[in-house]
PDB file of N, CA, C and O in Angstrom, chain B, residues numbered from 101:
ATOM      1  N   MET B 101      18.509  -6.182 -78.602  1.00  0.00           N
ATOM      2  CA  MET B 101      19.486  -6.688 -78.742  1.00  0.00           C
ATOM      3  C   MET B 101      18.712  -8.354 -77.708  1.00  0.00           C
ATOM      4  O   MET B 101      18.093  -8.514 -76.656  1.00  0.00           O
ATOM      5  N   ALA B 102      19.142  -9.074 -78.602  1.00  0.00           N
ATOM      6  CA  ALA B 102      18.886 -10.270 -78.137  1.00  0.00           C
ATOM      7  C   ALA B 102      19.316 -11.191 -76.978  1.00  0.00           C
ATOM      8  O   ALA B 102      20.489 -11.499 -77.194  1.00  0.00           O
ATOM      9  N   GLU B 103      18.999 -11.600 -76.166  1.00  0.00           N
ATOM     10  CA  GLU B 103      19.519 -12.136 -74.886  1.00  0.00           C
ATOM     11  C   GLU B 103      20.755 -13.222 -74.843  1.00  0.00           C
ATOM     12  O   GLU B 103      20.589 -14.257 -75.489  1.00  0.00           O
ATOM     13  N   LYS B 104      21.508 -13.114 -74.399  1.00  0.00           N
ATOM     14  CA  LYS B 104      23.130 -13.933 -74.521  1.00  0.00           C
ATOM     15  C   LYS B 104      23.233 -14.416 -73.302  1.00  0.00           C
ATOM     16  O   LYS B 104      23.390 -13.734 -72.289  1.00  0.00           O
ATOM     17  N   LYS B 105      23.105 -16.234 -73.384  1.00  0.00           N
ATOM     18  CA  LYS B 105      23.568 -16.627 -72.416  1.00  0.00           C
ATOM     19  C   LYS B 105      24.794 -17.516 -72.609  1.00  0.00           C
ATOM     20  O   LYS B 105      25.171 -18.129 -73.608  1.00  0.00           O
ATOM     21  N   PRO B 106      25.508 -17.387 -70.924  1.00  0.00           N
ATOM     22  CA  PRO B 106      27.312 -17.886 -71.447  1.00  0.00           C
ATOM     23  C   PRO B 106      26.721 -19.156 -71.165  1.00  0.00           C
ATOM     24  O   PRO B 106      25.566 -19.448 -70.855  1.00  0.00           O
ATOM     25  N   PHE B 107      28.035 -20.052 -71.381  1.00  0.00           N
ATOM     26  CA  PHE B 107      27.954 -21.344 -71.189  1.00  0.00           C
ATOM     27  C   PHE B 107      29.653 -21.858 -71.441  1.00  0.00           C
ATOM     28  O   PHE B 107      30.249 -21.293 -72.358  1.00  0.00           O
ATOM     29  N   VAL B 108      30.153 -22.567 -70.897  1.00  0.00           N
ATOM     30  CA  VAL B 108      31.495 -23.354 -70.889  1.00  0.00           C
ATOM     31  C   VAL B 108      31.605 -23.965 -72.624  1.00  0.00           C
ATOM     32  O   VAL B 108      30.623 -24.511 -73.126  1.00  0.00           O
ATOM     33  N   LEU B 109      33.032 -23.768 -73.485  1.00  0.00           N
ATOM     34  CA  LEU B 109      33.526 -24.250 -74.352  1.00  0.00           C
ATOM     35  C   LEU B 109      34.692 -24.666 -74.085  1.00  0.00           C
ATOM     36  O   LEU B 109      35.494 -24.026 -73.406  1.00  0.00           O
ATOM     37  N   ARG B 110      34.962 -26.049 -74.711  1.00  0.00           N
ATOM     38  CA  ARG B 110      36.012 -26.282 -74.119  1.00  0.00           C
ATOM     39  C   ARG B 110      37.064 -26.454 -75.408  1.00  0.00           C
ATOM     40  O   ARG B 110      36.483 -27.382 -75.971  1.00  0.00           O
ATOM     41  N   LEU B 111      37.879 -26.257 -75.997  1.00  0.00           N
ATOM     42  CA  LEU B 111      38.231 -26.280 -77.675  1.00  0.00           C
ATOM     43  C   LEU B 111      40.076 -26.694 -77.283  1.00  0.00           C
ATOM     44  O   LEU B 111      40.684 -26.228 -76.319  1.00  0.00           O
ATOM     45  N   ASP B 112      40.594 -27.550 -78.196  1.00  0.00           N
ATOM     46  CA  ASP B 112      41.772 -27.682 -78.563  1.00  0.00           C
ATOM     47  C   ASP B 112      42.318 -26.612 -78.774  1.00  0.00           C
ATOM     48  O   ASP B 112      41.866 -25.842 -79.621  1.00  0.00           O
ATOM     49  N   THR B 113      43.497 -26.306 -77.991  1.00  0.00           N
ATOM     50  CA  THR B 113      44.454 -25.253 -77.532  1.00  0.00           C
ATOM     51  C   THR B 113      44.932 -24.547 -79.182  1.00  0.00           C
ATOM     52  O   THR B 113      44.557 -23.430 -79.539  1.00  0.00           O
ATOM     53  N   GLU B 114      45.726 -25.372 -79.948  1.00  0.00           N
ATOM     54  CA  GLU B 114      45.622 -24.990 -81.278  1.00  0.00           C
ATOM     55  C   GLU B 114      44.514 -24.469 -82.015  1.00  0.00           C
ATOM     56  O   GLU B 114      44.754 -23.387 -82.552  1.00  0.00           O
ATOM     57  N   LEU B 115      43.249 -24.981 -82.210  1.00  0.00           N
ATOM     58  CA  LEU B 115      42.318 -24.246 -82.519  1.00  0.00           C
ATOM     59  C   LEU B 115      41.712 -22.947 -81.749  1.00  0.00           C
ATOM     60  O   LEU B 115      41.149 -21.974 -82.251  1.00  0.00           O
ATOM     61  N   LEU B 116      41.973 -23.198 -80.482  1.00  0.00           N
ATOM     62  CA  LEU B 116      41.927 -21.921 -80.304  1.00  0.00           C
ATOM     63  C   LEU B 116      42.881 -20.410 -80.467  1.00  0.00           C
ATOM     64  O   LEU B 116      42.643 -19.203 -80.515  1.00  0.00           O
ATOM     65  N   LYS B 117      43.729 -21.047 -80.502  1.00  0.00           N
ATOM     66  CA  LYS B 117      44.744 -20.120 -81.231  1.00  0.00           C
ATOM     67  C   LYS B 117      44.121 -19.309 -82.739  1.00  0.00           C
ATOM     68  O   LYS B 117      43.790 -18.167 -83.058  1.00  0.00           O
ATOM     69  N   LYS B 118      44.187 -20.455 -83.295  1.00  0.00           N
ATOM     70  CA  LYS B 118      43.687 -20.204 -85.080  1.00  0.00           C
ATOM     71  C   LYS B 118      42.551 -19.231 -84.871  1.00  0.00           C
ATOM     72  O   LYS B 118      42.707 -18.212 -85.544  1.00  0.00           O
ATOM     73  N   VAL B 119      41.389 -19.243 -84.093  1.00  0.00           N
ATOM     74  CA  VAL B 119      40.431 -18.739 -83.935  1.00  0.00           C
ATOM     75  C   VAL B 119      40.909 -17.302 -83.333  1.00  0.00           C
ATOM     76  O   VAL B 119      40.737 -16.267 -83.977  1.00  0.00           O
ATOM     77  N   GLU B 120      41.378 -17.316 -82.350  1.00  0.00           N
ATOM     78  CA  GLU B 120      41.997 -15.788 -82.125  1.00  0.00           C
ATOM     79  C   GLU B 120      42.514 -15.256 -82.757  1.00  0.00           C
ATOM     80  O   GLU B 120      42.185 -14.070 -82.792  1.00  0.00           O
ATOM     81  N   LYS B 121      43.385 -15.584 -83.470  1.00  0.00           N
ATOM     82  CA  LYS B 121      44.232 -15.141 -84.552  1.00  0.00           C
ATOM     83  C   LYS B 121      43.197 -14.405 -85.475  1.00  0.00           C
ATOM     84  O   LYS B 121      43.225 -13.189 -85.664  1.00  0.00           O
ATOM     85  N   TRP B 122      42.328 -15.217 -86.001  1.00  0.00           N
ATOM     86  CA  TRP B 122      41.295 -15.111 -87.126  1.00  0.00           C
ATOM     87  C   TRP B 122      40.740 -13.561 -86.389  1.00  0.00           C
ATOM     88  O   TRP B 122      40.947 -12.514 -87.002  1.00  0.00           O
ATOM     89  N   ALA B 123      40.049 -13.552 -85.075  1.00  0.00           N
ATOM     90  CA  ALA B 123      39.074 -12.400 -84.655  1.00  0.00           C
ATOM     91  C   ALA B 123      40.244 -11.461 -84.556  1.00  0.00           C
ATOM     92  O   ALA B 123      40.049 -10.432 -85.203  1.00  0.00           O
ATOM     93  N   SER B 124      41.343 -11.508 -83.968  1.00  0.00           N
ATOM     94  CA  SER B 124      42.330 -10.548 -84.374  1.00  0.00           C
ATOM     95  C   SER B 124      42.236  -9.659 -85.921  1.00  0.00           C
ATOM     96  O   SER B 124      41.716  -8.561 -86.118  1.00  0.00           O
ATOM     97  N   ASP B 125      42.704 -10.268 -86.576  1.00  0.00           N
ATOM     98  CA  ASP B 125      42.580 -10.300 -87.801  1.00  0.00           C
ATOM     99  C   ASP B 125      41.825  -9.211 -88.577  1.00  0.00           C
ATOM    100  O   ASP B 125      42.067  -8.298 -89.367  1.00  0.00           O
ATOM    101  N   GLU B 126      40.491  -9.938 -87.763  1.00  0.00           N
ATOM    102  CA  GLU B 126      39.297  -9.079 -88.234  1.00  0.00           C
ATOM    103  C   GLU B 126      38.387  -8.016 -87.188  1.00  0.00           C
ATOM    104  O   GLU B 126      37.212  -7.685 -87.029  1.00  0.00           O
ATOM    105  N   PHE B 127      39.552  -7.760 -86.678  1.00  0.00           N
ATOM    106  CA  PHE B 127      39.059  -7.074 -85.311  1.00  0.00           C
ATOM    107  C   PHE B 127      38.043  -7.088 -84.491  1.00  0.00           C
ATOM    108  O   PHE B 127      37.486  -6.116 -83.979  1.00  0.00           O
ATOM    109  N   ARG B 128      37.713  -8.639 -84.322  1.00  0.00           N
ATOM    110  CA  ARG B 128      36.443  -9.252 -83.236  1.00  0.00           C
ATOM    111  C   ARG B 128      36.765  -9.449 -82.078  1.00  0.00           C
ATOM    112  O   ARG B 128      37.983  -9.475 -82.259  1.00  0.00           O
ATOM    113  N   SER B 129      36.672  -9.571 -81.273  1.00  0.00           N
ATOM    114  CA  SER B 129      36.719 -10.296 -80.246  1.00  0.00           C
ATOM    115  C   SER B 129      37.098 -11.784 -80.197  1.00  0.00           C
ATOM    116  O   SER B 129      37.084 -12.327 -81.302  1.00  0.00           O
ATOM    117  N   THR B 130      37.316 -12.289 -79.518  1.00  0.00           N
ATOM    118  CA  THR B 130      37.295 -14.270 -79.671  1.00  0.00           C
ATOM    119  C   THR B 130      36.126 -14.514 -79.680  1.00  0.00           C
ATOM    120  O   THR B 130      35.862 -15.568 -80.259  1.00  0.00           O
ATOM    121  N   ASN B 131      35.062 -13.831 -79.164  1.00  0.00           N
ATOM    122  CA  ASN B 131      33.921 -14.690 -78.628  1.00  0.00           C
ATOM    123  C   ASN B 131      32.819 -13.877 -79.714  1.00  0.00           C
ATOM    124  O   ASN B 131      31.687 -14.350 -79.815  1.00  0.00           O
ATOM    125  N   GLY B 132      33.101 -12.942 -80.324  1.00  0.00           N
ATOM    126  CA  GLY B 132      32.424 -12.080 -81.456  1.00  0.00           C
ATOM    127  C   GLY B 132      32.589 -13.174 -82.773  1.00  0.00           C
ATOM    128  O   GLY B 132      31.836 -13.526 -83.681  1.00  0.00           O
ATOM    129  N   GLN B 133      33.865 -13.482 -82.405  1.00  0.00           N
ATOM    130  CA  GLN B 133      34.379 -14.319 -83.623  1.00  0.00           C
ATOM    131  C   GLN B 133      33.906 -15.602 -84.004  1.00  0.00           C
ATOM    132  O   GLN B 133      33.779 -16.031 -85.151  1.00  0.00           O
ATOM    133  N   LEU B 134      33.627 -16.239 -82.799  1.00  0.00           N
ATOM    134  CA  LEU B 134      32.648 -17.636 -82.336  1.00  0.00           C
ATOM    135  C   LEU B 134      31.338 -17.585 -83.185  1.00  0.00           C
ATOM    136  O   LEU B 134      30.946 -18.181 -84.188  1.00  0.00           O
ATOM    137  N   GLU B 135      30.828 -16.631 -82.370  1.00  0.00           N
ATOM    138  CA  GLU B 135      29.730 -16.393 -82.412  1.00  0.00           C
ATOM    139  C   GLU B 135      29.122 -16.333 -84.190  1.00  0.00           C
ATOM    140  O   GLU B 135      28.149 -16.905 -84.682  1.00  0.00           O
ATOM    141  N   TRP B 136      30.267 -15.291 -84.915  1.00  0.00           N
ATOM    142  CA  TRP B 136      29.963 -15.266 -86.260  1.00  0.00           C
ATOM    143  C   TRP B 136      30.175 -16.490 -86.833  1.00  0.00           C
ATOM    144  O   TRP B 136      29.148 -16.928 -87.351  1.00  0.00           O
ATOM    145  N   ILE B 137      31.311 -17.336 -86.947  1.00  0.00           N
ATOM    146  CA  ILE B 137      31.481 -18.453 -87.377  1.00  0.00           C
ATOM    147  C   ILE B 137      30.532 -19.599 -87.115  1.00  0.00           C
ATOM    148  O   ILE B 137      30.511 -20.571 -87.871  1.00  0.00           O
ATOM    149  N   ILE B 138      29.686 -19.497 -85.976  1.00  0.00           N
ATOM    150  CA  ILE B 138      28.716 -20.406 -85.874  1.00  0.00           C
ATOM    151  C   ILE B 138      27.070 -19.792 -86.751  1.00  0.00           C
ATOM    152  O   ILE B 138      26.301 -20.552 -87.339  1.00  0.00           O
ATOM    153  N   THR B 139      26.902 -18.493 -86.629  1.00  0.00           N
ATOM    154  CA  THR B 139      26.047 -17.432 -87.514  1.00  0.00           C
ATOM    155  C   THR B 139      25.927 -18.299 -89.124  1.00  0.00           C
ATOM    156  O   THR B 139      25.022 -18.830 -89.768  1.00  0.00           O
ATOM    157  N   GLU B 140      27.323 -18.084 -89.284  1.00  0.00           N
ATOM    158  CA  GLU B 140      27.406 -18.380 -91.011  1.00  0.00           C
ATOM    159  C   GLU B 140      27.485 -19.397 -91.066  1.00  0.00           C
ATOM    160  O   GLU B 140      27.767 -19.679 -92.231  1.00  0.00           O
ATOM    161  N   ALA B 141      27.366 -20.690 -90.172  1.00  0.00           N
ATOM    162  CA  ALA B 141      27.548 -22.264 -90.433  1.00  0.00           C
ATOM    163  C   ALA B 141      25.767 -22.523 -90.435  1.00  0.00           C
ATOM    164  O   ALA B 141      25.104 -23.069 -91.317  1.00  0.00           O
ATOM    165  N   LEU B 142      25.385 -22.046 -89.395  1.00  0.00           N
ATOM    166  CA  LEU B 142      24.052 -22.268 -89.822  1.00  0.00           C
ATOM    167  C   LEU B 142      23.083 -21.450 -90.647  1.00  0.00           C
ATOM    168  O   LEU B 142      21.888 -21.610 -90.900  1.00  0.00           O
ATOM    169  N   LYS B 143      23.991 -20.495 -90.999  1.00  0.00           N
ATOM    170  CA  LYS B 143      23.214 -20.053 -92.341  1.00  0.00           C
ATOM    171  C   LYS B 143      23.464 -20.779 -93.545  1.00  0.00           C
ATOM    172  O   LYS B 143      22.552 -20.768 -94.373  1.00  0.00           O
ATOM    173  N   LYS B 144      24.662 -21.498 -93.858  1.00  0.00           N
ATOM    174  CA  LYS B 144      24.818 -22.018 -94.552  1.00  0.00           C
ATOM    175  C   LYS B 144      23.891 -23.176 -94.822  1.00  0.00           C
ATOM    176  O   LYS B 144      23.328 -23.532 -95.857  1.00  0.00           O
ATOM    177  N   ALA B 145      23.889 -23.792 -93.274  1.00  0.00           N
ATOM    178  CA  ALA B 145      22.826 -25.327 -93.173  1.00  0.00           C
ATOM    179  C   ALA B 145      21.438 -24.910 -93.319  1.00  0.00           C
ATOM    180  O   ALA B 145      20.661 -25.837 -93.088  1.00  0.00           O
ATOM    181  N   GLY B 146      20.827 -23.698 -93.659  1.00  0.00           N
ATOM    182  CA  GLY B 146      19.615 -23.356 -93.756  1.00  0.00           C
ATOM    183  C   GLY B 146      19.132 -23.496 -92.182  1.00  0.00           C
ATOM    184  O   GLY B 146      17.956 -23.790 -91.971  1.00  0.00           O
ATOM    185  N   ARG B 147      19.983 -23.297 -91.144  1.00  0.00           N
ATOM    186  CA  ARG B 147      19.462 -23.661 -90.068  1.00  0.00           C
ATOM    187  C   ARG B 147      18.513 -22.463 -89.377  1.00  0.00           C
ATOM    188  O   ARG B 147      17.483 -22.688 -88.741  1.00  0.00           O
ATOM    189  N   TYR B 148      19.240 -20.791 -89.712  1.00  0.00           N
ATOM    190  CA  TYR B 148      18.968 -19.897 -89.213  1.00  0.00           C
ATOM    191  C   TYR B 148      18.066 -18.893 -89.839  1.00  0.00           C
ATOM    192  O   TYR B 148      18.142 -18.583 -91.028  1.00  0.00           O
ATOM    193  N   LYS B 149      17.218 -18.403 -89.005  1.00  0.00           N
ATOM    194  CA  LYS B 149      16.108 -17.602 -89.426  1.00  0.00           C
ATOM    195  C   LYS B 149      16.385 -16.469 -89.012  1.00  0.00           C
ATOM    196  O   LYS B 149      16.554 -16.280 -87.807  1.00  0.00           O
ATOM    197  N   ASP B 150      16.472 -15.642 -89.768  1.00  0.00           N
ATOM    198  CA  ASP B 150      16.918 -14.023 -88.836  1.00  0.00           C
ATOM    199  C   ASP B 150      15.067 -13.129 -88.149  1.00  0.00           C
ATOM    200  O   ASP B 150      13.975 -12.825 -88.628  1.00  0.00           O
ATOM    201  N   LYS B 151      15.568 -13.087 -87.214  1.00  0.00           N
ATOM    202  CA  LYS B 151      13.772 -12.708 -86.736  1.00  0.00           C
ATOM    203  C   LYS B 151      13.265 -11.414 -87.300  1.00  0.00           C
ATOM    204  O   LYS B 151      12.246 -10.989 -86.754  1.00  0.00           O
ATOM    205  N   ASP B 152      13.762 -10.699 -88.280  1.00  0.00           N
ATOM    206  CA  ASP B 152      13.416  -9.795 -88.602  1.00  0.00           C
ATOM    207  C   ASP B 152      13.033  -9.993 -90.132  1.00  0.00           C
ATOM    208  O   ASP B 152      12.472  -9.166 -90.850  1.00  0.00           O
ATOM    209  N   SER B 153      13.390 -11.062 -90.418  1.00  0.00           N
ATOM    210  CA  SER B 153      12.605 -12.125 -92.275  1.00  0.00           C
ATOM    211  C   SER B 153      11.097 -11.788 -91.811  1.00  0.00           C
ATOM    212  O   SER B 153      10.721 -11.299 -90.746  1.00  0.00           O
ATOM    213  N   PRO B 154      10.353 -12.195 -92.923  1.00  0.00           N
ATOM    214  CA  PRO B 154       9.066 -12.579 -92.924  1.00  0.00           C
ATOM    215  C   PRO B 154       8.574 -13.572 -93.314  1.00  0.00           C
ATOM    216  O   PRO B 154       8.509 -13.497 -94.541  1.00  0.00           O
ATOM    217  N   GLY B 155       8.021 -14.854 -92.815  1.00  0.00           N
ATOM    218  CA  GLY B 155       7.329 -15.530 -92.554  1.00  0.00           C
ATOM    219  C   GLY B 155       8.242 -16.434 -91.709  1.00  0.00           C
ATOM    220  O   GLY B 155       7.785 -17.439 -91.166  1.00  0.00           O
TER     221      GLY B 155
END
């Protein structure tokens, strides 16, 4: 499992409520949902490389 580094993230209250609702709908924690959103955005932008992928 990859090492996780904690950091503070400030979000608009309404934005956080929407993320919390989305996380709840998908049975994830808020933190897990934010990790998933960021990972998907990085993949879409071509900036995410899976450590297990060759090359």
